[in-house]
C-alpha positions as a Markdown table, in Angstrom:
| # | Residue | x | y | z |
|---|---|---|---|---|
| 1 | Met | 1.4 | 22.1 | -4.7 |
| 2 | Phe | 0.7 | 18.5 | -5.8 |
| 3 | Tyr | -1.0 | 19.5 | -9.1 |
| 4 | Asp | 2.1 | 21.4 | -10.2 |
| 5 | Asn | 4.4 | 18.5 | -9.3 |
| 6 | Ile | 2.4 | 15.9 | -11.1 |
| 7 | Cys | 2.1 | 18.1 | -14.2 |
| 8 | Lys | 5.8 | 18.7 | -14.3 |
| 9 | Ile | 6.6 | 15.0 | -13.9 |
| 10 | Cys | 4.1 | 14.0 | -16.5 |
| 11 | Lys | 5.4 | 16.5 | -18.9 |
| 12 | Asp | 9.0 | 15.2 | -18.4 |
| 13 | Lys | 7.7 | 11.7 | -19.0 |
| 14 | Gly | 5.6 | 12.6 | -22.0 |
| 15 | Thr | 2.3 | 11.9 | -20.5 |
| 16 | Thr | -0.5 | 13.6 | -18.6 |
| 17 | Pro | -2.1 | 13.2 | -15.2 |
| 18 | Thr | -5.4 | 12.2 | -16.8 |
| 19 | Thr | -3.6 | 9.5 | -18.8 |
| 20 | Ile | -1.9 | 8.2 | -15.7 |
| 21 | Leu | -5.2 | 8.0 | -13.8 |
| 22 | Lys | -6.9 | 6.2 | -16.7 |
| 23 | Glu | -4.0 | 3.7 | -16.9 |
| 24 | Leu | -4.3 | 3.0 | -13.2 |
| 25 | Gly | -8.1 | 2.7 | -13.2 |
| 26 | Tyr | -8.8 | 5.8 | -11.1 |
| 27 | Ser | -11.3 | 8.6 | -11.8 |
| 28 | Thr | -9.9 | 11.4 | -14.0 |
| 29 | Gly | -12.0 | 13.8 | -11.9 |
| 30 | Asn | -9.1 | 13.7 | -9.4 |
| 31 | Val | -7.2 | 16.1 | -11.6 |
| 32 | Thr | -9.8 | 18.8 | -11.2 |
| 33 | Gln | -9.6 | 18.4 | -7.4 |
| 34 | Trp | -5.8 | 18.6 | -7.5 |
| 35 | Lys | -6.1 | 21.9 | -9.5 |
| 36 | Lys | -8.1 | 23.2 | -6.6 |
| 37 | Gly | -5.4 | 22.3 | -4.1 |
| 38 | Ser | -6.6 | 18.8 | -3.0 |
| 39 | Val | -4.0 | 16.1 | -2.4 |
| 40 | Pro | -4.6 | 12.4 | -3.3 |
| 41 | Asn | -4.5 | 9.8 | -0.6 |
| 42 | Val | -1.3 | 7.9 | 0.1 |
| 43 | Glu | -2.6 | 4.8 | -1.8 |
| 44 | Leu | -3.0 | 6.8 | -5.0 |
| 45 | Cys | 0.2 | 8.6 | -4.6 |
| 46 | Val | 2.1 | 5.3 | -4.2 |
| 47 | Ala | 0.4 | 3.9 | -7.3 |
| 48 | Ile | 1.2 | 7.0 | -9.3 |
| 49 | Ala | 4.9 | 7.0 | -8.2 |
| 50 | Arg | 5.3 | 3.3 | -9.0 |
| 51 | His | 3.6 | 3.8 | -12.3 |
| 52 | Leu | 5.9 | 6.6 | -13.2 |
| 53 | Gly | 9.0 | 4.9 | -11.8 |
| 54 | Ile | 9.8 | 7.7 | -9.3 |
| 55 | Thr | 10.0 | 7.9 | -5.5 |
| 56 | Leu | 7.0 | 9.0 | -3.5 |
| 57 | Asp | 9.2 | 11.8 | -2.1 |
| 58 | Tyr | 9.9 | 13.1 | -5.6 |
| 59 | Leu | 6.2 | 13.0 | -6.5 |
| 60 | Val | 5.3 | 15.0 | -3.5 |
| 61 | Thr | 8.3 | 17.4 | -3.2 |
| 62 | Leu | 10.2 | 17.2 | -6.5 |
| 63 | Ser | 13.2 | 16.6 | -4.2 |
| 64 | Thr | 15.9 | 14.4 | -5.5 |
| 65 | Ser | 18.1 | 14.6 | -2.4 |
| 66 | Val | 18.9 | 11.3 | -0.9 |
| 67 | Gln | 19.7 | 10.9 | 2.8 |
| 68 | Asp | 23.1 | 9.4 | 3.2 |
| 69 | Asn | 22.3 | 6.2 | 5.1 |
| 70 | Ser | 25.5 | 4.5 | 4.1 |
| 71 | Leu | 27.5 | 2.5 | 6.6 |
| 72 | Ser | 31.0 | 3.2 | 7.6 |
| 73 | Glu | 33.6 | 0.7 | 6.3 |
| 74 | Ser | 33.8 | -0.9 | 9.8 |
| 75 | Asp | 30.1 | -1.3 | 10.1 |
| 76 | Gln | 29.9 | -2.7 | 6.6 |
| 77 | Glu | 32.6 | -5.2 | 7.5 |
| 78 | Trp | 30.7 | -6.3 | 10.5 |
| 79 | Leu | 27.5 | -6.6 | 8.5 |
| 80 | Asp | 29.3 | -8.7 | 5.9 |
| 81 | Ile | 30.7 | -11.0 | 8.6 |
| 82 | Ile | 27.3 | -11.4 | 10.3 |
| 83 | Cys | 25.5 | -12.1 | 7.0 |
| 84 | Arg | 27.9 | -15.1 | 6.4 |
| 85 | Ile | 27.2 | -16.8 | 9.8 |
| 86 | Pro | 24.9 | -19.7 | 9.2 |
| 87 | Ala | 21.4 | -19.1 | 10.5 |
| 88 | Asp | 21.6 | -22.0 | 13.0 |
| 89 | Lys | 24.7 | -20.4 | 14.6 |
| 90 | Gln | 23.6 | -16.7 | 14.6 |
| 91 | Glu | 21.9 | -16.8 | 18.0 |
| 92 | Met | 25.0 | -18.4 | 19.6 |
| 93 | Cys | 27.2 | -15.7 | 18.0 |
| 94 | Lys | 24.9 | -12.9 | 19.2 |
| 95 | Asp | 25.0 | -14.3 | 22.8 |
| 96 | Phe | 28.8 | -14.6 | 22.6 |
| 97 | Leu | 29.1 | -11.0 | 21.4 |
| 98 | Arg | 26.7 | -9.7 | 24.1 |
| 99 | Thr | 28.8 | -11.2 | 26.8 |
| 100 | His | 31.7 | -9.0 | 25.5 |
| 101 | Met | 29.8 | -5.8 | 25.4 |
| 102 | Val | 30.2 | -5.2 | 29.1 |
| 103 | Ile | 31.7 | -7.4 | 31.8 |
| 104 | Pro | 28.8 | -9.3 | 33.2 |
| 105 | Glu | 28.5 | -9.5 | 36.9 |
| 106 | Lys | 28.9 | -13.3 | 37.0 |
| 107 | Tyr | 32.3 | -13.0 | 35.3 |
| 108 | Ala | 33.6 | -9.9 | 37.1 |
| 109 | Asp | 34.9 | -11.9 | 40.2 |
| 110 | Glu | 36.7 | -14.4 | 38.0 |
| 111 | Lys | 38.5 | -11.6 | 36.2 |
| 112 | Lys | 39.8 | -10.1 | 39.4 |
| 113 | Ala | 41.3 | -13.3 | 40.6 |
């Protein structure tokens, strides 16, 4: 329940939901609605999360798990190489790499010869 989450987080941060709403310029009547099971809109949730220095996910679920979106060493190496290509040369490099993804029809006959 959102109300329980916000209360726990505020307690950990040494504040209250009412204080947070006042600091953000929102109606403190929201707290009463949350006690009844209401959930704030996304805009308010984002404002609260930013104000408290937490993720939106943590505010809503109290979950601290982070998805592992890390790149493999090989992918990171490719990314590092690509990022170092000057902007004016990137399109040419992409075209070059695309021609090596599969043997294009127009080059297939030349390779057989």
